[in-house]
C-alpha positions as CSV (number, residue, x, y, z in Angstrom):
1,M,15.6,-12.8,-25.5
2,S,19.2,-13.9,-24.5
3,Q,19.9,-18.0,-24.3
4,I,21.4,-17.2,-21.1
5,A,19.6,-19.8,-18.9
6,I,16.8,-18.9,-17.0
7,P,17.6,-19.6,-13.1
8,T,15.2,-22.5,-11.2
9,D,15.4,-21.1,-7.6
10,A,16.3,-18.5,-5.3
11,A,20.0,-19.5,-5.1
12,A,19.9,-18.9,-9.2
13,L,19.1,-15.9,-9.4
14,E,21.3,-15.1,-6.5
15,E,24.2,-16.3,-9.0
16,L,22.9,-14.6,-12.2
17,L,22.3,-11.5,-10.3
18,G,26.1,-11.6,-8.9
19,D,27.3,-11.8,-12.7
20,S,28.1,-8.7,-13.8
21,K,28.7,-9.6,-17.1
22,K,25.5,-11.7,-18.0
23,I,23.3,-8.4,-16.4
24,T,25.3,-6.1,-18.5
25,T,24.2,-8.2,-21.4
26,L,20.4,-8.2,-20.6
27,M,20.4,-4.7,-19.9
28,K,22.1,-3.8,-23.6
29,E,19.6,-6.1,-24.9
30,G,16.5,-4.5,-23.5
31,S,15.4,-8.1,-22.5
32,F,15.7,-7.9,-18.5
33,P,12.0,-7.5,-17.7
34,D,11.0,-10.2,-20.1
35,F,14.1,-12.4,-18.6
36,I,12.7,-11.9,-15.0
37,R,9.1,-12.5,-16.3
38,A,10.0,-16.1,-17.8
39,Y,12.2,-16.6,-14.3
40,A,8.6,-16.0,-12.3
41,S,6.5,-18.0,-14.7
42,A,8.7,-20.9,-14.3
43,A,9.1,-20.4,-10.9
44,N,5.1,-20.4,-10.3
45,K,5.2,-23.6,-12.2
46,A,7.1,-25.6,-9.5
47,D,5.7,-23.7,-6.8
48,P,2.5,-22.2,-7.5
49,G,0.5,-22.5,-4.0
50,I,1.3,-18.8,-3.0
51,G,0.4,-17.1,-6.2
52,E,-3.1,-19.4,-6.0
53,Q,-3.1,-18.7,-2.6
54,I,-3.5,-14.7,-3.3
55,R,-5.7,-15.4,-6.7
56,A,-8.6,-17.4,-4.9
57,E,-8.9,-14.1,-1.7
58,V,-8.9,-11.5,-4.3
59,Q,-11.3,-13.5,-6.3
60,R,-13.5,-14.2,-3.0
61,T,-13.3,-10.4,-1.9
62,M,-14.2,-8.9,-5.0
63,A,-17.0,-11.1,-5.7
64,E,-18.2,-9.8,-2.3
65,F,-17.1,-6.4,-3.3
66,L,-19.5,-7.1,-6.6
67,R,-22.3,-8.4,-5.0
68,D,-22.4,-5.3,-2.9
69,T,-22.0,-2.9,-5.2
70,K,-24.2,-4.4,-8.1
71,G,-20.5,-4.7,-10.0
72,E,-19.8,-0.7,-10.4
73,V,-18.5,1.8,-8.7
74,T,-18.3,5.5,-9.7
75,R,-14.8,6.9,-10.0
76,P,-14.3,10.4,-9.0
77,D,-13.9,13.1,-11.7
78,L,-12.4,16.0,-10.5
79,T,-13.1,18.2,-13.5
80,P,-15.5,20.9,-12.2
81,G,-18.9,20.5,-13.3
82,R,-18.8,17.1,-14.3
83,P,-20.3,14.2,-12.5
84,G,-18.4,11.1,-11.4
85,R,-17.7,8.6,-14.3
86,K,-18.4,4.9,-14.4
87,A,-15.8,2.8,-14.1
88,A,-14.8,-1.1,-13.0
89,V,-14.2,-1.9,-9.6
90,G,-10.6,-1.3,-9.4
91,R,-7.8,-0.1,-6.3
92,D,-8.0,3.3,-7.8
93,G,-12.2,2.7,-7.5
94,L,-12.3,5.2,-4.5
95,Y,-16.2,5.8,-5.1
96,N,-19.0,3.1,-3.0
97,K,-22.4,4.5,-3.5
98,A,-22.9,1.9,-1.0
99,A,-20.8,3.6,1.8
100,S,-22.7,5.7,4.5
101,G,-21.6,9.3,3.4
102,A,-23.5,8.7,-0.3
103,V,-26.9,9.8,0.8
104,L,-25.5,13.2,1.1
105,D,-24.3,13.5,-2.2
106,G,-25.3,16.9,-4.0
107,K,-26.6,17.9,-0.7
108,F,-23.7,20.9,-0.7
109,E,-22.4,22.4,-4.0
110,D,-18.5,21.8,-2.2
111,L,-16.4,21.8,0.2
112,A,-16.4,25.3,1.3
113,E,-20.4,25.2,1.6
114,L,-20.3,22.2,3.8
115,L,-17.8,23.8,6.1
116,V,-19.4,26.8,6.1
117,T,-22.6,25.0,7.3
118,I,-21.0,23.3,10.4
119,S,-19.2,26.5,11.7
120,P,-20.6,26.9,14.9
121,R,-21.4,30.6,13.8
122,N,-24.4,29.3,12.0
123,R,-25.4,26.2,13.8
124,D,-28.5,28.3,15.2
125,N,-29.2,29.8,12.3
126,P,-32.2,28.6,10.6
127,K,-31.1,28.9,7.1
128,Y,-28.5,25.7,7.9
129,S,-31.1,23.6,10.2
130,D,-32.0,21.3,7.7
131,R,-28.5,20.5,6.3
132,L,-27.1,20.2,9.8
133,T,-29.9,17.4,10.9
134,L,-29.1,15.6,7.6
135,L,-25.0,15.6,8.6
136,R,-25.8,14.8,12.6
137,N,-26.0,10.9,11.6
138,A,-22.3,10.7,11.9
139,Y,-21.1,9.3,15.3
140,S,-18.5,7.2,16.4
141,E,-19.7,3.1,17.0
142,G,-17.9,3.0,20.3
143,T,-19.0,6.5,21.8
144,P,-21.9,7.9,20.0
145,A,-21.9,11.1,22.1
146,D,-18.6,11.7,20.3
147,G,-20.7,13.3,17.6
148,G,-19.1,15.0,14.2
149,F,-20.8,15.5,10.8
150,L,-20.5,13.0,8.0
151,L,-18.9,14.1,4.9
152,P,-20.6,13.4,1.9
153,E,-19.1,10.2,-0.2
154,S,-18.7,12.3,-3.3
155,M,-16.1,15.0,-1.0
156,R,-14.8,11.4,1.3
157,S,-13.6,10.2,-2.4
158,D,-12.2,13.1,-4.1
159,I,-9.7,13.7,-1.0
160,L,-8.2,10.2,-1.3
161,S,-8.1,10.8,-4.7
162,L,-6.2,13.8,-4.3
163,A,-4.1,11.8,-1.3
164,L,-3.2,9.0,-4.0
165,E,-0.8,11.3,-5.7
166,S,1.3,11.9,-3.1
167,A,0.9,8.1,-1.3
168,I,3.2,5.2,-2.1
169,I,1.5,2.5,-0.5
170,R,-2.2,3.3,-0.8
171,P,-2.8,3.2,-4.8
172,R,-1.0,-0.3,-4.8
173,A,-2.3,-2.0,-1.6
174,T,-5.3,-4.5,-1.7
175,V,-7.8,-2.4,-0.7
176,I,-11.1,-3.4,1.1
177,P,-14.0,-1.6,1.8
178,M,-15.4,-2.1,5.4
179,T,-19.7,-2.1,6.1
180,T,-18.5,-2.5,9.2
181,S,-16.0,-1.5,12.1
182,K,-14.1,-4.8,12.0
183,V,-13.6,-7.3,9.2
184,V,-11.5,-10.7,9.4
185,L,-9.9,-12.4,6.5
186,P,-8.4,-15.4,6.2
187,A,-4.9,-16.3,5.5
188,V,-3.1,-19.3,4.9
189,D,-0.8,-20.1,7.9
190,V,2.2,-21.3,5.5
191,T,5.5,-21.1,6.1
192,S,6.9,-23.8,3.6
193,N,6.1,-25.1,0.6
194,S,9.1,-27.9,0.8
195,S,6.8,-30.5,1.1
196,S,3.5,-29.0,1.4
197,V,1.2,-26.1,0.1
198,F,-1.5,-23.9,2.2
199,G,0.2,-24.8,5.2
200,G,-0.6,-28.4,5.4
201,V,-2.0,-29.6,2.2
202,V,-0.1,-32.7,-0.1
203,A,-0.6,-33.5,-3.8
204,Y,0.8,-36.9,-4.6
205,W,0.1,-39.3,-7.2
206,T,-1.3,-42.3,-6.5
207,S,-2.1,-45.8,-8.3
208,E,-5.9,-47.3,-8.2
209,A,-7.6,-48.9,-5.6
210,V,-4.8,-47.5,-2.8
211,A,-5.6,-45.9,0.5
212,R,-5.2,-41.8,0.4
213,T,-3.4,-40.3,2.6
214,A,-5.7,-37.3,4.6
215,T,-4.1,-33.9,4.9
216,S,-5.1,-30.3,6.3
217,A,-4.2,-27.1,5.7
218,K,-3.7,-24.5,8.9
219,F,-5.6,-21.3,8.7
220,S,-5.0,-18.2,10.6
221,R,-6.7,-14.9,9.9
222,V,-6.1,-11.1,9.3
223,A,-7.9,-8.8,11.4
224,L,-8.5,-5.2,9.9
225,D,-10.7,-3.5,12.6
226,V,-10.9,0.3,13.1
227,S,-13.5,0.2,16.3
228,E,-10.5,1.7,18.4
229,Q,-8.3,3.7,16.1
230,S,-8.9,6.3,13.5
231,L,-6.5,8.9,11.5
232,C,-7.3,12.8,12.1
233,A,-6.2,15.9,10.0
234,Y,-6.5,19.2,11.8
235,A,-7.1,22.6,10.5
236,E,-6.8,26.1,11.5
237,V,-8.9,28.5,9.5
238,P,-8.9,32.1,10.3
239,N,-12.5,33.5,10.5
240,E,-11.6,36.0,7.7
241,L,-11.1,33.4,5.7
242,L,-14.7,31.9,6.0
243,A,-15.9,34.5,4.5
244,D,-14.0,33.7,1.4
245,A,-15.4,30.0,0.9
246,P,-13.8,29.5,-2.8
247,A,-9.9,30.5,-0.8
248,M,-10.7,28.3,2.3
249,A,-12.0,25.7,0.1
250,A,-8.9,25.5,-2.0
251,F,-6.7,25.8,1.4
252,L,-8.4,22.6,2.7
253,S,-8.9,20.5,-0.2
254,M,-4.4,21.1,-0.5
255,A,-4.0,20.6,2.8
256,M,-6.2,17.9,4.1
257,P,-5.5,15.1,1.5
258,A,-1.3,15.8,1.8
259,A,-1.8,15.3,5.2
260,I,-3.5,12.4,5.2
261,A,-1.5,10.9,2.4
262,F,1.6,11.6,4.6
263,E,0.1,9.7,7.6
264,E,-1.2,6.9,6.4
265,D,1.7,5.8,4.0
266,Y,4.3,6.2,6.8
267,K,2.0,3.9,8.9
268,F,1.3,1.8,6.2
269,M,5.0,1.4,6.3
270,M,6.2,1.8,9.4
271,G,3.1,1.6,12.1
272,N,3.8,-0.7,15.0
273,G,-0.1,-2.5,15.3
274,V,-0.8,-0.7,18.4
275,G,-3.9,1.9,18.0
276,E,-2.9,2.0,14.2
277,P,-2.1,0.2,11.2
278,L,1.0,-2.2,11.2
279,G,3.0,-1.6,8.6
280,C,4.3,-4.2,5.7
281,L,7.8,-3.1,6.9
282,K,7.2,-4.3,10.7
283,G,4.9,-7.3,10.2
284,T,6.1,-11.1,10.7
285,G,6.5,-11.8,7.5
286,L,9.6,-10.0,7.3
287,V,12.9,-10.9,5.2
288,S,16.2,-9.0,6.6
289,V,19.0,-9.4,4.4
290,A,22.2,-9.8,6.2
291,I,25.0,-7.4,4.9
292,E,28.2,-8.4,3.2
293,P,31.4,-9.6,5.4
294,G,33.1,-5.9,6.8
295,Q,30.5,-4.3,5.0
296,V,31.5,-0.2,6.0
297,A,28.6,1.3,7.6
298,D,26.0,3.6,6.7
299,T,26.4,1.8,3.2
300,I,24.7,-0.1,0.5
301,V,26.4,-2.4,-1.8
302,K,25.6,-4.0,-5.0
303,E,26.0,-7.2,-3.6
304,N,23.4,-6.1,-0.9
305,I,20.5,-5.4,-3.9
306,D,21.0,-8.7,-5.5
307,N,20.3,-10.3,-2.3
308,M,17.2,-8.3,-1.8
309,F,16.1,-9.2,-5.4
310,S,16.7,-12.5,-5.3
311,R,14.3,-13.1,-1.4
312,M,11.4,-11.6,-3.7
313,L,8.3,-13.9,-4.2
314,P,9.0,-15.0,-8.0
315,S,5.1,-14.1,-8.5
316,S,5.9,-10.4,-7.1
317,L,8.7,-9.9,-9.2
318,M,7.0,-7.6,-11.8
319,T,4.9,-5.7,-9.3
320,A,7.4,-5.2,-6.4
321,I,8.7,-1.6,-6.0
322,W,11.8,-0.4,-4.1
323,I,10.9,2.1,-1.4
324,A,14.6,4.1,-0.6
325,S,15.2,6.9,2.2
326,L,16.3,9.7,-0.2
327,D,19.6,9.9,2.0
328,T,20.3,6.7,0.2
329,F,20.4,7.9,-2.9
330,P,24.4,8.8,-3.3
331,Q,25.0,5.6,-2.7
332,L,22.7,4.1,-5.0
333,A,23.7,6.7,-8.0
334,N,27.2,5.6,-7.6
335,M,26.5,1.7,-7.4
336,A,27.6,-0.2,-10.7
337,M,28.4,-3.3,-12.4
338,N,31.8,-4.4,-13.5
339,A,31.5,-4.9,-17.1
340,G,35.2,-6.0,-18.1
341,T,36.9,-3.4,-20.3
342,G,33.7,-2.0,-21.3
343,G,33.2,0.1,-18.8
344,S,31.1,0.1,-15.5
345,P,27.2,1.1,-17.0
346,V,25.3,2.2,-13.4
347,W,22.2,0.3,-13.3
348,L,20.0,3.1,-11.6
349,N,18.4,4.4,-14.5
350,N,18.7,8.0,-14.0
351,G,20.1,11.2,-15.6
352,V,17.9,10.9,-18.9
353,V,15.5,13.5,-20.2
354,G,12.3,11.8,-21.2
355,A,13.2,8.5,-19.5
356,P,11.3,6.5,-17.1
357,P,11.0,7.0,-13.5
358,L,14.3,5.1,-11.5
359,T,14.7,2.2,-11.5
360,I,16.4,-1.1,-9.9
361,Y,16.5,-4.1,-12.5
362,G,13.5,-2.5,-14.3
363,R,11.4,-1.9,-10.8
364,P,10.4,1.2,-9.9
365,V,12.2,3.3,-6.9
366,E,10.0,5.5,-4.8
367,F,12.4,8.0,-2.5
368,T,10.5,9.0,0.7
369,E,11.3,10.6,4.4
370,K,8.9,7.9,5.6
371,T,11.6,4.9,6.1
372,G,14.7,4.5,8.0
373,A,17.9,6.7,7.6
374,L,21.1,5.5,5.8
375,G,22.5,2.8,7.6
376,D,18.9,1.9,9.8
377,Q,17.6,-1.6,8.6
378,C,14.5,0.0,7.0
379,D,16.6,2.3,4.9
380,I,16.1,0.7,1.7
381,A,13.2,-2.0,1.2
382,F,12.1,-4.6,-1.8
383,V,8.3,-4.8,-1.3
384,D,5.1,-5.8,-3.3
385,P,1.9,-3.9,-2.2
386,K,-0.8,-6.2,-3.6
387,F,0.4,-8.4,-0.2
388,Y,-0.7,-5.3,1.9
389,L,-4.2,-5.4,3.4
390,L,-5.7,-1.7,3.8
391,G,-9.0,-1.5,5.5
392,D,-11.5,1.3,4.3
393,R,-14.2,1.7,6.6
394,Q,-15.8,4.3,4.1
395,Q,-16.7,6.8,6.8
396,M,-15.2,9.9,7.1
397,T,-16.7,12.8,9.2
398,I,-15.5,16.4,10.3
399,D,-16.1,19.0,13.2
400,A,-15.5,22.5,13.7
401,S,-15.1,24.6,16.9
402,T,-14.6,28.2,17.6
403,Q,-13.6,27.9,21.2
404,Y,-10.7,26.4,20.9
405,Q,-8.5,28.9,19.3
406,F,-11.0,32.1,20.1
407,A,-8.6,34.1,21.2
408,Y,-6.6,34.1,17.6
409,N,-9.8,34.2,15.9
410,K,-9.7,31.0,14.2
411,T,-12.0,28.3,13.5
412,C,-10.7,24.6,13.6
413,Y,-11.5,21.9,11.7
414,L,-11.1,18.3,12.6
415,A,-11.3,15.6,9.6
416,T,-11.5,12.0,11.3
417,E,-10.8,8.7,8.8
418,R,-11.3,5.2,9.9
419,V,-8.7,3.2,8.4
420,D,-6.5,0.0,9.1
421,G,-3.8,-1.9,7.6
422,R,-2.2,-5.3,8.1
423,P,0.5,-7.5,6.2
424,W,-1.3,-10.4,4.4
425,L,1.5,-12.9,4.6
426,Q,2.3,-14.1,8.2
427,S,5.7,-15.6,7.7
428,P,8.7,-15.8,5.3
429,I,7.7,-19.0,2.8
430,T,10.6,-21.7,2.5
431,P,10.3,-22.2,-1.1
432,K,9.8,-25.8,-2.3
433,N,13.5,-27.0,-3.1
434,G,14.7,-26.4,0.6
435,S,16.6,-23.5,0.2
436,A,17.7,-22.1,3.3
437,S,16.8,-18.4,2.0
438,T,12.9,-17.7,2.5
439,L,11.3,-15.5,0.2
440,S,8.6,-13.0,0.9
441,A,7.1,-9.8,-0.4
442,Y,8.3,-7.6,1.8
443,V,12.5,-7.5,2.0
444,V,14.9,-5.2,4.1
445,L,18.1,-4.9,4.5
446,D,19.9,-5.7,7.9
447,A,21.1,-2.2,9.7
448,R,24.2,-1.0,8.7
449,A,25.5,1.6,11.9
């Protein structure tokens, strides 16, 4: 690694990022990721409170999950004819044998057979009556008369597995399996680490036979609640297609996961929390970085990116990602570092065949249409998704109707998912050194309109 001194706080990191010659040196050496890792390690040793909180909560949550699932879950294997394989518990371990739909696994050959079974045309057919009885144990906790048919867990996990391929937040979030409609998780009410950690715990040195100073931590909570909200995916299928079950299954297996993934991802980022998830870019823990004096409207300059990077929690610098509206690309692609007489290398890695995905300062860039447009506050964000709590009720229902589009000879299918999401961090953190530059796991840029 280069002999460039490792910053000790956010202000020093911001100063380093503004030094083009040093950054160029680190980039040319290929040591920038190691340098940031060293900075994060040093910062965490000086201010370990947030990192310890996250580790403790993850360990507690995983311990409960392991207890309920007896230490293993099945990750879906989408290869036809192959059963799900055993895998360690992880964010992508979507199959849960303790989920309510697991009792229906193996009762249907595929999604097409289930959709044909629940079609109103077949509900009075003795051929399907036994299977319909199995499916009728799905209903809303709030209004049992709402009805619906429970989707087998293997099919639910398959749908979400496909959804992961086009999602930004879900694959990286901290997912909490919900066996009830509401789960309350503890969070530390912390705004500053300058004089205490965990919202009020003070560690100090003392001598023998000297009275200890009493301290207490303030705790808040994060509630994941699906009792009054759900996500629905709606599809209309021509009745002629019902006669071709494989074609219908192929259509719905493509359309429903795409619709669910799109809407989930949008609300996990931009939701207002009223009857829907509270997005990570809309919570009270957000840090919004000021623009540069005299900055032109609808622009992004290198100083903006430097300042955003320096406001990320040190422990998150190796897991955070950039999320940007696609119309920010011209601004980012033309951004360069001054490198003296050596030219101006673009530090957004792009245009090289076989190169890694687009990155800014070594962290991946995810382009999307779900954030603000160029010039809006959320057109570009730097986020650590592991600080986002995603509650999966792990119960998906589906129902069918021939009446709504009867005149068009169509059957309408409605799939309902119970899910919620909330940012874990409740407020920006003042670092141990007392810097005025607060830190967070969710960083955006002020509006420039």
